[in-house]
Structure formats: C-alpha cells, structure tokens
All heavy atoms as a GROMACS GRO file, in nm:
protein
  604
    1MET      N    1  16.812  17.267   6.503
    1MET     CA    2  16.884  17.392   6.512
    1MET      C    3  17.035  17.369   6.497
    1MET      O    4  17.103  17.447   6.433
    1MET     CB    5  16.853  17.458   6.645
    1MET     CG    6  16.918  17.591   6.661
    1MET     SD    7  16.849  17.672   6.804
    1MET     CE    8  16.929  17.824   6.796
    2PHE      N    9  17.085  17.260   6.556
    2PHE     CA   10  17.228  17.229   6.548
    2PHE      C   11  17.270  17.206   6.403
    2PHE      O   12  17.373  17.256   6.358
    2PHE     CB   13  17.257  17.105   6.634
    2PHE     CG   14  17.401  17.069   6.641
    2PHE    CD1   15  17.488  17.145   6.716
    2PHE    CD2   16  17.450  16.960   6.572
    2PHE    CE1   17  17.622  17.113   6.723
    2PHE    CE2   18  17.583  16.927   6.578
    2PHE     CZ   19  17.670  17.003   6.654
    3ARG      N   20  17.185  17.135   6.330
    3ARG     CA   21  17.216  17.105   6.190
    3ARG      C   22  17.219  17.234   6.106
    3ARG      O   23  17.305  17.251   6.020
    3ARG     CB   24  17.113  17.008   6.136
    3ARG     CG   25  17.138  16.965   5.996
    3ARG     CD   26  17.038  16.860   5.954
    3ARG     NE   27  17.047  16.840   5.811
    3ARG     CZ   28  16.960  16.775   5.739
    3ARG    NH1   29  16.855  16.722   5.797
    3ARG    NH2   30  16.975  16.762   5.611
    4LEU      N   31  17.125  17.323   6.132
    4LEU     CA   32  17.119  17.449   6.058
    4LEU      C   33  17.243  17.534   6.083
    4LEU      O   34  17.300  17.592   5.988
    4LEU     CB   35  16.993  17.526   6.097
    4LEU     CG   36  16.973  17.660   6.028
    4LEU    CD1   37  16.948  17.640   5.880
    4LEU    CD2   38  16.858  17.735   6.093
    5VAL      N   39  17.287  17.541   6.206
    5VAL     CA   40  17.406  17.621   6.238
    5VAL      C   41  17.530  17.560   6.172
    5VAL      O   42  17.615  17.632   6.119
    5VAL     CB   43  17.423  17.632   6.391
    5VAL    CG1   44  17.558  17.693   6.426
    5VAL    CG2   45  17.311  17.715   6.451
    6LEU      N   46  17.541  17.428   6.172
    6LEU     CA   47  17.655  17.365   6.105
    6LEU      C   48  17.651  17.385   5.954
    6LEU      O   49  17.756  17.403   5.891
    6LEU     CB   50  17.661  17.217   6.141
    6LEU     CG   51  17.714  17.185   6.279
    6LEU    CD1   52  17.718  17.035   6.302
    6LEU    CD2   53  17.851  17.245   6.301
    7GLN      N   54  17.532  17.383   5.896
    7GLN     CA   55  17.521  17.411   5.752
    7GLN      C   56  17.565  17.554   5.720
    7GLN      O   57  17.636  17.577   5.623
    7GLN     CB   58  17.378  17.389   5.704
    7GLN     CG   59  17.338  17.245   5.692
    7GLN     CD   60  17.193  17.229   5.652
    7GLN    OE1   61  17.115  17.324   5.652
    7GLN    NE2   62  17.156  17.107   5.618
    8GLU      N   63  17.520  17.647   5.803
    8GLU     CA   64  17.558  17.786   5.783
    8GLU      C   65  17.709  17.806   5.801
    8GLU      O   66  17.772  17.879   5.725
    8GLU     CB   67  17.483  17.878   5.880
    8GLU     CG   68  17.337  17.893   5.847
    8GLU     CD   69  17.313  17.968   5.718
    8GLU    OE1   70  17.388  18.062   5.688
    8GLU    OE2   71  17.218  17.932   5.647
    9SER      N   72  17.767  17.740   5.899
    9SER     CA   73  17.911  17.754   5.919
    9SER      C   74  17.989  17.693   5.803
    9SER      O   75  18.093  17.745   5.763
    9SER     CB   76  17.954  17.692   6.052
    9SER     OG   77  17.934  17.553   6.052
   10LEU      N   78  17.937  17.584   5.746
   10LEU     CA   79  18.002  17.524   5.629
   10LEU      C   80  17.994  17.619   5.509
   10LEU      O   81  18.093  17.640   5.439
   10LEU     CB   82  17.938  17.390   5.594
   10LEU     CG   83  17.993  17.319   5.472
   10LEU    CD1   84  18.138  17.280   5.495
   10LEU    CD2   85  17.910  17.197   5.439
   11LEU      N   86  17.878  17.679   5.488
   11LEU     CA   87  17.864  17.774   5.377
   11LEU      C   88  17.955  17.895   5.395
   11LEU      O   89  18.020  17.941   5.300
   11LEU     CB   90  17.719  17.819   5.364
   11LEU     CG   91  17.623  17.720   5.302
   11LEU    CD1   92  17.481  17.773   5.308
   11LEU    CD2   93  17.662  17.690   5.159
   12LEU      N   94  17.960  17.947   5.516
   12LEU     CA   95  18.046  18.062   5.541
   12LEU      C   96  18.193  18.028   5.522
   12LEU      O   97  18.271  18.111   5.473
   12LEU     CB   98  18.021  18.116   5.682
   12LEU     CG   99  17.889  18.190   5.702
   12LEU    CD1  100  17.870  18.223   5.849
   12LEU    CD2  101  17.884  18.314   5.617
   13SER      N  102  18.232  17.907   5.561
   13SER     CA  103  18.372  17.868   5.542
   13SER      C  104  18.406  17.856   5.394
   13SER      O  105  18.514  17.896   5.352
   13SER     CB  106  18.402  17.739   5.616
   13SER     OG  107  18.331  17.630   5.560
   14ILE      N  108  18.314  17.807   5.314
   14ILE     CA  109  18.339  17.795   5.170
   14ILE      C  110  18.343  17.933   5.105
   14ILE      O  111  18.434  17.964   5.027
   14ILE     CB  112  18.232  17.707   5.103
   14ILE    CG1  113  18.248  17.562   5.150
   14ILE    CG2  114  18.242  17.714   4.951
   14ILE    CD1  115  18.134  17.472   5.110
   15TYR      N  116  18.244  18.018   5.139
   15TYR     CA  117  18.240  18.152   5.080
   15TYR      C  118  18.359  18.237   5.123
   15TYR      O  119  18.404  18.323   5.047
   15TYR     CB  120  18.111  18.223   5.118
   15TYR     CG  121  17.987  18.165   5.054
   15TYR    CD1  122  17.864  18.174   5.117
   15TYR    CD2  123  17.991  18.099   4.932
   15TYR    CE1  124  17.750  18.121   5.060
   15TYR    CE2  125  17.878  18.044   4.875
   15TYR     CZ  126  17.757  18.056   4.939
   15TYR     OH  127  17.645  18.003   4.883
   16GLY      N  128  18.410  18.216   5.242
   16GLY     CA  129  18.525  18.291   5.287
   16GLY      C  130  18.656  18.236   5.235
   16GLY      O  131  18.755  18.308   5.220
   17PHE      N  132  18.658  18.105   5.207
   17PHE     CA  133  18.783  18.042   5.165
   17PHE      C  134  18.823  18.083   5.024
   17PHE      O  135  18.941  18.105   4.996
   17PHE     CB  136  18.770  17.889   5.173
   17PHE     CG  137  18.895  17.816   5.137
   17PHE    CD1  138  18.999  17.810   5.228
   17PHE    CD2  139  18.910  17.755   5.014
   17PHE    CE1  140  19.116  17.744   5.196
   17PHE    CE2  141  19.027  17.689   4.983
   17PHE     CZ  142  19.130  17.684   5.074
   18VAL      N  143  18.727  18.095   4.935
   18VAL     CA  144  18.758  18.124   4.795
   18VAL      C  145  18.830  18.258   4.778
   18VAL      O  146  18.938  18.263   4.718
   18VAL     CB  147  18.631  18.114   4.708
   18VAL    CG1  148  18.659  18.159   4.566
   18VAL    CG2  149  18.578  17.971   4.709
   19PRO      N  150  18.775  18.369   4.830
   19PRO     CA  151  18.850  18.494   4.814
   19PRO      C  152  18.981  18.495   4.893
   19PRO      O  153  19.080  18.554   4.848
   19PRO     CB  154  18.756  18.602   4.865
   19PRO     CG  155  18.644  18.534   4.931
   19PRO     CD  156  18.645  18.392   4.891
   20ALA      N  157  18.983  18.428   5.008
   20ALA     CA  158  19.107  18.422   5.086
   20ALA      C  159  19.215  18.345   5.010
   20ALA      O  160  19.332  18.382   5.016
   20ALA     CB  161  19.080  18.357   5.221
   21LEU      N  162  19.176  18.242   4.938
   21LEU     CA  163  19.272  18.165   4.859
   21LEU      C  164  19.330  18.250   4.747
   21LEU      O  165  19.450  18.245   4.720
   21LEU     CB  166  19.206  18.040   4.802
   21LEU     CG  167  19.295  17.949   4.721
   21LEU    CD1  168  19.408  17.893   4.807
   21LEU    CD2  169  19.214  17.836   4.661
   22LEU      N  170  19.247  18.331   4.683
   22LEU     CA  171  19.296  18.419   4.577
   22LEU      C  172  19.393  18.524   4.632
   22LEU      O  173  19.498  18.549   4.572
   22LEU     CB  174  19.178  18.487   4.508
   22LEU     CG  175  19.083  18.394   4.433
   22LEU    CD1  176  18.964  18.473   4.379
   22LEU    CD2  177  19.154  18.321   4.323
   23ILE      N  178  19.361  18.581   4.747
   23ILE     CA  179  19.451  18.678   4.810
   23ILE      C  180  19.581  18.611   4.852
   23ILE      O  181  19.690  18.666   4.835
   23ILE     CB  182  19.380  18.746   4.929
   23ILE    CG1  183  19.266  18.833   4.879
   23ILE    CG2  184  19.479  18.828   5.012
   23ILE    CD1  185  19.175  18.884   4.988
   24CYS      N  186  19.570  18.490   4.904
   24CYS     CA  187  19.688  18.416   4.948
   24CYS      C  188  19.780  18.385   4.828
   24CYS      O  189  19.901  18.398   4.839
   24CYS     CB  190  19.645  18.286   5.016
   24CYS     SG  191  19.779  18.190   5.084
   25ALA      N  192  19.722  18.345   4.716
   25ALA     CA  193  19.802  18.317   4.597
   25ALA      C  194  19.874  18.444   4.550
   25ALA      O  195  19.992  18.438   4.510
   25ALA     CB  196  19.714  18.262   4.487
   26LEU      N  197  19.806  18.557   4.556
   26LEU     CA  198  19.868  18.684   4.518
   26LEU      C  199  19.983  18.718   4.613
   26LEU      O  200  20.092  18.758   4.568
   26LEU     CB  201  19.763  18.795   4.520
   26LEU     CG  202  19.815  18.936   4.492
   26LEU    CD1  203  19.860  18.947   4.348
   26LEU    CD2  204  19.709  19.038   4.524
   27LEU      N  205  19.962  18.701   4.742
   27LEU     CA  206  20.067  18.730   4.840
   27LEU      C  207  20.186  18.634   4.826
   27LEU      O  208  20.301  18.676   4.842
   27LEU     CB  209  20.011  18.726   4.981
   27LEU     CG  210  19.915  18.839   5.017
   27LEU    CD1  211  19.856  18.817   5.155
   27LEU    CD2  212  19.987  18.973   5.009
   28TYR      N  213  20.159  18.509   4.797
   28TYR     CA  214  20.268  18.414   4.772
   28TYR      C  215  20.351  18.461   4.654
   28TYR      O  216  20.474  18.458   4.657
   28TYR     CB  217  20.212  18.274   4.745
   28TYR     CG  218  20.208  18.182   4.863
   28TYR    CD1  219  20.137  18.213   4.977
   28TYR    CD2  220  20.276  18.061   4.861
   28TYR    CE1  221  20.133  18.128   5.085
   28TYR    CE2  222  20.273  17.974   4.969
   28TYR     CZ  223  20.201  18.009   5.080
   28TYR     OH  224  20.198  17.924   5.187
   29ASN      N  225  20.284  18.502   4.547
   29ASN     CA  226  20.354  18.547   4.427
   29ASN      C  227  20.436  18.673   4.455
   29ASN      O  228  20.551  18.684   4.412
   29ASN     CB  229  20.253  18.572   4.315
   29ASN     CG  230  20.318  18.591   4.181
   29ASN    OD1  231  20.436  18.562   4.165
   29ASN    ND2  232  20.243  18.639   4.085
   30LEU      N  233  20.376  18.769   4.527
   30LEU     CA  234  20.449  18.891   4.560
   30LEU      C  235  20.571  18.862   4.647
   30LEU      O  236  20.679  18.919   4.627
   30LEU     CB  237  20.357  18.990   4.632
   30LEU     CG  238  20.250  19.057   4.546
   30LEU    CD1  239  20.155  19.138   4.634
   30LEU    CD2  240  20.313  19.142   4.440
   31THR      N  241  20.555  18.773   4.744
   31THR     CA  242  20.667  18.738   4.832
   31THR      C  243  20.777  18.668   4.755
   31THR      O  244  20.896  18.695   4.776
   31THR     CB  245  20.617  18.648   4.947
   31THR    OG1  246  20.511  18.714   5.016
   31THR    CG2  247  20.728  18.614   5.043
   32GLN      N  248  20.739  18.579   4.666
   32GLN     CA  249  20.838  18.507   4.586
   32GLN      C  250  20.916  18.603   4.496
   32GLN      O  251  21.038  18.594   4.485
   32GLN     CB  252  20.771  18.400   4.502
   32GLN     CG  253  20.869  18.315   4.423
   32GLN     CD  254  20.800  18.201   4.350
   32GLN    OE1  255  20.680  18.184   4.358
   32GLN    NE2  256  20.877  18.123   4.279
   33ASN      N  257  20.846  18.697   4.435
   33ASN     CA  258  20.915  18.794   4.348
   33ASN      C  259  21.002  18.890   4.427
   33ASN      O  260  21.108  18.930   4.380
   33ASN     CB  261  20.812  18.871   4.265
   33ASN     CG  262  20.744  18.783   4.162
   33ASN    OD1  263  20.796  18.680   4.122
   33ASN    ND2  264  20.626  18.824   4.119
   34ALA      N  265  20.959  18.929   4.546
   34ALA     CA  266  21.034  19.027   4.624
   34ALA      C  267  21.158  18.966   4.690
   34ALA      O  268  21.260  19.033   4.704
   34ALA     CB  269  20.945  19.088   4.731
   35THR      N  270  21.150  18.840   4.731
   35THR     CA  271  21.260  18.780   4.808
   35THR      C  272  21.342  18.680   4.729
   35THR      O  273  21.455  18.650   4.767
   35THR     CB  274  21.206  18.709   4.933
   35THR    OG1  275  21.120  18.602   4.893
   35THR    CG2  276  21.132  18.805   5.022
   36GLY      N  277  21.286  18.627   4.623
   36GLY     CA  278  21.357  18.525   4.547
   36GLY      C  279  21.347  18.387   4.610
   36GLY      O  280  21.409  18.292   4.562
   37LEU      N  281  21.271  18.376   4.719
   37LEU     CA  282  21.252  18.246   4.783
   37LEU      C  283  21.146  18.166   4.708
   37LEU      O  284  21.055  18.221   4.647
   37LEU     CB  285  21.206  18.263   4.928
   37LEU     CG  286  21.304  18.331   5.022
   37LEU    CD1  287  21.237  18.358   5.155
   37LEU    CD2  288  21.426  18.244   5.041
   38LEU      N  289  21.159  18.034   4.712
   38LEU     CA  290  21.062  17.948   4.648
   38LEU      C  291  20.938  17.937   4.737
   38LEU      O  292  20.944  17.884   4.848
   38LEU     CB  293  21.121  17.809   4.623
   38LEU     CG  294  21.029  17.708   4.556
   38LEU    CD1  295  20.987  17.758   4.418
   38LEU    CD2  296  21.097  17.573   4.546
   39MET      N  297  20.828  17.991   4.691
   39MET     CA  298  20.702  17.988   4.764
   39MET      C  299  20.600  17.914   4.677
   39MET      O  300  20.565  17.963   4.570
   39MET     CB  301  20.652  18.129   4.793
   39MET     CG  302  20.746  18.217   4.871
   39MET     SD  303  20.748  18.182   5.045
   39MET     CE  304  20.587  18.236   5.093
   40GLU      N  305  20.556  17.799   4.723
   40GLU     CA  306  20.460  17.721   4.645
   40GLU      C  307  20.332  17.701   4.722
   40GLU      O  308  20.334  17.662   4.838
   40GLU     CB  309  20.519  17.584   4.610
   40GLU     CG  310  20.633  17.590   4.512
   40GLU     CD  311  20.683  17.453   4.473
   40GLU    OE1  312  20.616  17.353   4.507
   40GLU    OE2  313  20.788  17.445   4.409
   41LEU      N  314  20.222  17.729   4.658
   41LEU     CA  315  20.090  17.702   4.715
   41LEU      C  316  20.036  17.579   4.641
   41LEU      O  317  19.959  17.589   4.547
   41LEU     CB  318  19.998  17.824   4.695
   41LEU     CG  319  19.865  17.820   4.765
   41LEU    CD1  320  19.883  17.811   4.916
   41LEU    CD2  321  19.784  17.942   4.731
   42ASP      N  322  20.079  17.462   4.688
   42ASP     CA  323  20.042  17.340   4.619
   42ASP      C  324  19.908  17.286   4.668
   42ASP      O  325  19.847  17.339   4.761
   42ASP     CB  326  20.152  17.235   4.634
   42ASP     CG  327  20.186  17.206   4.779
   42ASP    OD1  328  20.138  17.279   4.867
   42ASP    OD2  329  20.260  17.109   4.803
   43GLY      N  330  19.862  17.181   4.604
   43GLY     CA  331  19.732  17.124   4.634
   43GLY      C  332  19.719  17.072   4.776
   43GLY      O  333  19.613  17.086   4.838
   44ASP      N  334  19.825  17.010   4.828
   44ASP     CA  335  19.819  16.958   4.965
   44ASP      C  336  19.798  17.069   5.067
   44ASP      O  337  19.719  17.056   5.160
   44ASP     CB  338  19.947  16.882   4.998
   44ASP     CG  339  19.961  16.752   4.921
   44ASP    OD1  340  19.857  16.700   4.875
   44ASP    OD2  341  20.074  16.702   4.909
   45ARG      N  342  19.868  17.178   5.048
   45ARG     CA  343  19.854  17.291   5.140
   45ARG      C  344  19.714  17.353   5.130
   45ARG      O  345  19.655  17.391   5.231
   45ARG     CB  346  19.961  17.396   5.112
   45ARG     CG  347  19.956  17.510   5.212
   45ARG     CD  348  20.081  17.590   5.210
   45ARG     NE  349  20.192  17.505   5.256
   45ARG     CZ  350  20.319  17.529   5.230
   45ARG    NH1  351  20.353  17.634   5.161
   45ARG    NH2  352  20.413  17.450   5.274
   46ILE      N  353  19.660  17.361   5.010
   46ILE     CA  354  19.526  17.416   4.992
   46ILE      C  355  19.422  17.328   5.060
   46ILE      O  356  19.332  17.378   5.128
   46ILE     CB  357  19.494  17.434   4.842
   46ILE    CG1  358  19.583  17.543   4.782
   46ILE    CG2  359  19.348  17.465   4.819
   46ILE    CD1  360  19.575  17.554   4.632
   47VAL      N  361  19.437  17.197   5.048
   47VAL     CA  362  19.343  17.104   5.113
   47VAL      C  363  19.353  17.117   5.264
   47VAL      O  364  19.252  17.120   5.335
   47VAL     CB  365  19.368  16.959   5.066
   47VAL    CG1  366  19.291  16.860   5.151
   47VAL    CG2  367  19.332  16.944   4.920
   48GLN      N  368  19.475  17.126   5.317
   48GLN     CA  369  19.492  17.142   5.461
   48GLN      C  370  19.427  17.271   5.510
   48GLN      O  371  19.358  17.271   5.612
   48GLN     CB  372  19.640  17.145   5.497
   48GLN     CG  373  19.708  17.012   5.495
   48GLN     CD  374  19.856  17.025   5.526
   48GLN    OE1  375  19.917  17.130   5.507
   48GLN    NE2  376  19.914  16.916   5.575
   49LEU      N  377  19.447  17.380   5.438
   49LEU     CA  378  19.387  17.506   5.476
   49LEU      C  379  19.235  17.501   5.470
   49LEU      O  380  19.167  17.554   5.557
   49LEU     CB  381  19.439  17.619   5.385
   49LEU     CG  382  19.584  17.658   5.403
   49LEU    CD1  383  19.626  17.757   5.296
   49LEU    CD2  384  19.606  17.716   5.541
   50PHE      N  385  19.182  17.434   5.370
   50PHE     CA  386  19.037  17.422   5.357
   50PHE      C  387  18.978  17.342   5.472
   50PHE      O  388  18.877  17.379   5.530
   50PHE     CB  389  19.001  17.360   5.222
   50PHE     CG  390  18.854  17.354   5.197
   50PHE    CD1  391  18.780  17.470   5.188
   50PHE    CD2  392  18.790  17.233   5.181
   50PHE    CE1  393  18.643  17.466   5.164
   50PHE    CE2  394  18.654  17.227   5.158
   50PHE     CZ  395  18.581  17.344   5.149
   51LEU      N  396  19.042  17.231   5.506
   51LEU     CA  397  18.993  17.148   5.617
   51LEU      C  398  19.003  17.222   5.751
   51LEU      O  399  18.912  17.213   5.834
   51LEU     CB  400  19.069  17.016   5.622
   51LEU     CG  401  19.044  16.921   5.505
   51LEU    CD1  402  19.133  16.797   5.515
   51LEU    CD2  403  18.898  16.882   5.497
   52LEU      N  404  19.110  17.295   5.770
   52LEU     CA  405  19.123  17.374   5.892
   52LEU      C  406  19.019  17.486   5.898
   52LEU      O  407  18.965  17.516   6.005
   52LEU     CB  408  19.264  17.433   5.904
   52LEU     CG  409  19.373  17.334   5.942
   52LEU    CD1  410  19.510  17.399   5.930
   52LEU    CD2  411  19.350  17.283   6.083
   53THR      N  412  18.988  17.546   5.784
   53THR     CA  413  18.886  17.650   5.780
   53THR      C  414  18.749  17.593   5.817
   53THR      O  415  18.675  17.652   5.896
   53THR     CB  416  18.880  17.714   5.640
   53THR    OG1  417  19.008  17.766   5.608
   53THR    CG2  418  18.776  17.822   5.632
   54ILE      N  419  18.716  17.477   5.762
   54ILE     CA  420  18.590  17.412   5.795
   54ILE      C  421  18.586  17.376   5.943
   54ILE      O  422  18.484  17.396   6.010
   54ILE     CB  423  18.567  17.288   5.706
   54ILE    CG1  424  18.540  17.331   5.563
   54ILE    CG2  425  18.453  17.202   5.760
   54ILE    CD1  426  18.529  17.217   5.466
   55ALA      N  427  18.695  17.323   5.995
   55ALA     CA  428  18.699  17.286   6.137
   55ALA      C  429  18.680  17.406   6.227
   55ALA      O  430  18.602  17.402   6.324
   55ALA     CB  431  18.831  17.215   6.168
   56MET      N  432  18.749  17.516   6.197
   56MET     CA  433  18.736  17.636   6.280
   56MET      C  434  18.594  17.693   6.276
   56MET      O  435  18.540  17.734   6.379
   56MET     CB  436  18.836  17.743   6.236
   56MET     CG  437  18.978  17.710   6.274
   56MET     SD  438  19.094  17.842   6.242
   56MET     CE  439  19.080  17.863   6.066
   57CYS      N  440  18.532  17.695   6.159
   57CYS     CA  441  18.396  17.747   6.150
   57CYS      C  442  18.297  17.655   6.221
   57CYS      O  443  18.203  17.702   6.285
   57CYS     CB  444  18.356  17.764   6.003
   57CYS     SG  445  18.437  17.902   5.923
   58SER      N  446  18.318  17.524   6.212
   58SER     CA  447  18.230  17.430   6.282
   58SER      C  448  18.244  17.443   6.433
   58SER      O  449  18.144  17.441   6.506
   58SER     CB  450  18.261  17.286   6.240
   58SER     OG  451  18.238  17.270   6.103
   59ILE      N  452  18.365  17.458   6.480
   59ILE     CA  453  18.387  17.476   6.624
   59ILE      C  454  18.323  17.606   6.671
   59ILE      O  455  18.259  17.611   6.776
   59ILE     CB  456  18.537  17.472   6.656
   59ILE    CG1  457  18.591  17.330   6.637
   59ILE    CG2  458  18.565  17.520   6.798
   59ILE    CD1  459  18.741  17.319   6.641
   60SER      N  460  18.338  17.710   6.593
   60SER     CA  461  18.278  17.839   6.628
   60SER      C  462  18.126  17.829   6.635
   60SER      O  463  18.063  17.881   6.727
   60SER     CB  464  18.320  17.944   6.526
   60SER     OG  465  18.255  18.065   6.550
   61GLY      N  466  18.065  17.762   6.538
   61GLY     CA  467  17.920  17.744   6.539
   61GLY      C  468  17.874  17.661   6.657
   61GLY      O  469  17.772  17.692   6.719
   62THR      N  470  17.949  17.557   6.689
   62THR     CA  471  17.913  17.472   6.803
   62THR      C  472  17.923  17.550   6.934
   62THR      O  473  17.835  17.538   7.020
   62THR     CB  474  18.006  17.349   6.808
   62THR    OG1  475  17.997  17.280   6.682
   62THR    CG2  476  17.968  17.257   6.919
   63LEU      N  477  18.026  17.629   6.949
   63LEU     CA  478  18.040  17.709   7.071
   63LEU      C  479  17.930  17.813   7.084
   63LEU      O  480  17.880  17.838   7.194
   63LEU     CB  481  18.177  17.776   7.075
   63LEU     CG  482  18.296  17.683   7.096
   63LEU    CD1  483  18.427  17.760   7.087
   63LEU    CD2  484  18.286  17.611   7.228
   64SER      N  485  17.891  17.872   6.972
   64SER     CA  486  17.782  17.970   6.979
   64SER      C  487  17.650  17.903   7.014
   64SER      O  488  17.568  17.961   7.087
   64SER     CB  489  17.771  18.047   6.848
   64SER     OG  490  17.726  17.963   6.745
   65LEU      N  491  17.628  17.783   6.965
   65LEU     CA  492  17.506  17.710   7.000
   65LEU      C  493  17.503  17.677   7.149
   65LEU      O  494  17.399  17.687   7.213
   65LEU     CB  495  17.498  17.579   6.921
   65LEU     CG  496  17.415  17.580   6.796
   65LEU    CD1  497  17.419  17.445   6.728
   65LEU    CD2  498  17.273  17.620   6.825
   66ARG      N  499  17.616  17.638   7.202
   66ARG     CA  500  17.623  17.605   7.344
   66ARG      C  501  17.591  17.728   7.429
   66ARG      O  502  17.522  17.718   7.529
   66ARG     CB  503  17.761  17.550   7.377
   66ARG     CG  504  17.763  17.470   7.505
   66ARG     CD  505  17.894  17.402   7.524
   66ARG     NE  506  17.983  17.497   7.588
   66ARG     CZ  507  18.112  17.480   7.598
   66ARG    NH1  508  18.169  17.375   7.548
   66ARG    NH2  509  18.187  17.570   7.659
   67ARG      N  510  17.638  17.841   7.384
   67ARG     CA  511  17.612  17.964   7.459
   67ARG      C  512  17.464  18.001   7.452
   67ARG      O  513  17.405  18.048   7.549
   67ARG     CB  514  17.698  18.076   7.405
   67ARG     CG  515  17.682  18.201   7.483
   67ARG     CD  516  17.784  18.302   7.444
   67ARG     NE  517  17.765  18.421   7.525
   67ARG     CZ  518  17.856  18.510   7.546
   67ARG    NH1  519  17.974  18.495   7.493
   67ARG    NH2  520  17.831  18.616   7.619
   68VAL      N  521  17.401  17.981   7.336
   68VAL     CA  522  17.259  18.012   7.322
   68VAL      C  523  17.175  17.919   7.408
   68VAL      O  524  17.077  17.962   7.469
   68VAL     CB  525  17.217  18.003   7.173
   68VAL    CG1  526  17.067  18.000   7.158
   68VAL    CG2  527  17.277  18.116   7.094
   69GLN      N  528  17.212  17.793   7.416
   69GLN     CA  529  17.134  17.697   7.494
   69GLN      C  530  17.142  17.724   7.643
   69GLN      O  531  17.048  17.695   7.716
   69GLN     CB  532  17.181  17.554   7.464
   69GLN     CG  533  17.142  17.508   7.326
   69GLN     CD  534  17.201  17.372   7.292
   69GLN    OE1  535  17.289  17.322   7.362
   69GLN    NE2  536  17.153  17.312   7.185
   70THR      N  537  17.253  17.782   7.689
   70THR     CA  538  17.267  17.808   7.832
   70THR      C  539  17.221  17.948   7.870
   70THR      O  540  17.218  17.980   7.989
   70THR     CB  541  17.414  17.790   7.876
   70THR    OG1  542  17.495  17.882   7.804
   70THR    CG2  543  17.460  17.647   7.854
   71ALA      N  544  17.183  18.030   7.774
   71ALA     CA  545  17.144  18.168   7.803
   71ALA      C  546  17.004  18.171   7.864
   71ALA      O  547  16.916  18.092   7.830
   71ALA     CB  548  17.145  18.251   7.675
   72ASP      N  549  16.984  18.263   7.954
   72ASP     CA  550  16.854  18.287   8.015
   72ASP      C  551  16.778  18.387   7.928
   72ASP      O  552  16.827  18.496   7.902
   72ASP     CB  553  16.873  18.343   8.156
   72ASP     CG  554  16.743  18.361   8.229
   72ASP    OD1  555  16.642  18.300   8.186
   72ASP    OD2  556  16.742  18.434   8.330
   73PRO      N  557  16.658  18.350   7.880
   73PRO     CA  558  16.584  18.440   7.791
   73PRO      C  559  16.555  18.577   7.852
   73PRO      O  560  16.547  18.675   7.781
   73PRO     CB  561  16.454  18.365   7.764
   73PRO     CG  562  16.484  18.222   7.792
   73PRO     CD  563  16.590  18.222   7.897
   74ALA      N  564  16.542  18.583   7.983
   74ALA     CA  565  16.514  18.711   8.047
   74ALA      C  566  16.634  18.805   8.040
   74ALA      O  567  16.619  18.926   8.037
   74ALA     CB  568  16.474  18.689   8.192
   75GLU      N  569  16.754  18.750   8.036
   75GLU     CA  570  16.875  18.832   8.031
   75GLU      C  571  16.905  18.883   7.891
   75GLU      O  572  16.977  18.981   7.874
   75GLU     CB  573  16.994  18.753   8.083
   75GLU     CG  574  16.988  18.722   8.231
   75GLU     CD  575  17.109  18.640   8.276
   75GLU    OE1  576  17.195  18.612   8.192
   75GLU    OE2  577  17.113  18.605   8.394
   76ILE      N  578  16.852  18.816   7.790
   76ILE     CA  579  16.884  18.851   7.653
   76ILE      C  580  16.828  18.989   7.617
   76ILE      O  581  16.892  19.069   7.549
   76ILE     CB  582  16.831  18.744   7.556
   76ILE    CG1  583  16.910  18.614   7.576
   76ILE    CG2  584  16.844  18.790   7.411
   76ILE    CD1  585  16.859  18.498   7.496
   77PHE      N  586  16.708  19.021   7.664
   77PHE     CA  587  16.641  19.145   7.623
   77PHE      C  588  16.663  19.260   7.721
   77PHE      O  589  16.600  19.363   7.710
   77PHE     CB  590  16.492  19.119   7.606
   77PHE     CG  591  16.464  19.019   7.496
   77PHE    CD1  592  16.421  18.892   7.526
   77PHE    CD2  593  16.485  19.054   7.364
   77PHE    CE1  594  16.397  18.799   7.425
   77PHE    CE2  595  16.462  18.963   7.264
   77PHE     CZ  596  16.418  18.836   7.294
   78ASN      N  597  16.751  19.246   7.817
   78ASN     CA  598  16.780  19.355   7.911
   78ASN      C  599  16.890  19.442   7.861
   78ASN      O  600  16.975  19.417   7.792
   78ASN     CB  601  16.818  19.302   8.049
   78ASN     CG  602  16.692  19.254   8.123
   78ASN    OD1  603  16.583  19.300   8.093
   78ASN    ND2  604  16.713  19.166   8.215
   0.00000   0.00000   0.00000
C-alpha cells in the first residue's frame, strides 16, 4: 500500500508540474515585460522546483498513509 501511494503521489506531482511550469513561464514573461526586470526561468530553477514538488507530494502521501493506519475503522463510517 505504501508503494502504491508513493507511485500515485509521484504521478500527481508530474501531472501537476507540467501545466504549472507553463503558467509560471507565462507569468515570468509578463512580469519581465511589465517591470523591465530580468526574470529568468533557467534549468537549475526548474530542476529545483521539480524536486521540491516531488518531495512535497511524497510527504503528503506519507502523512495520509500514517493517518489511515492509525484510524479506527468504526469511526470512519460514522
């Protein structure tokens, strides 16, 4: 069960990262054009964001598993 939840969290992080990256690139471009500041979304920053996204989703999945394991089945259906 633990492996399945981690696989699902990995898939969700990948599926969520792709559209978020496209929106982020658009917002970087809009901010750069509006302010004249140099805004770069380089490869290092993208990798950092991707790793943080995977870490957050894995932590979330692990915490939800811990909660399920400690739950009393009689309380779930009340």
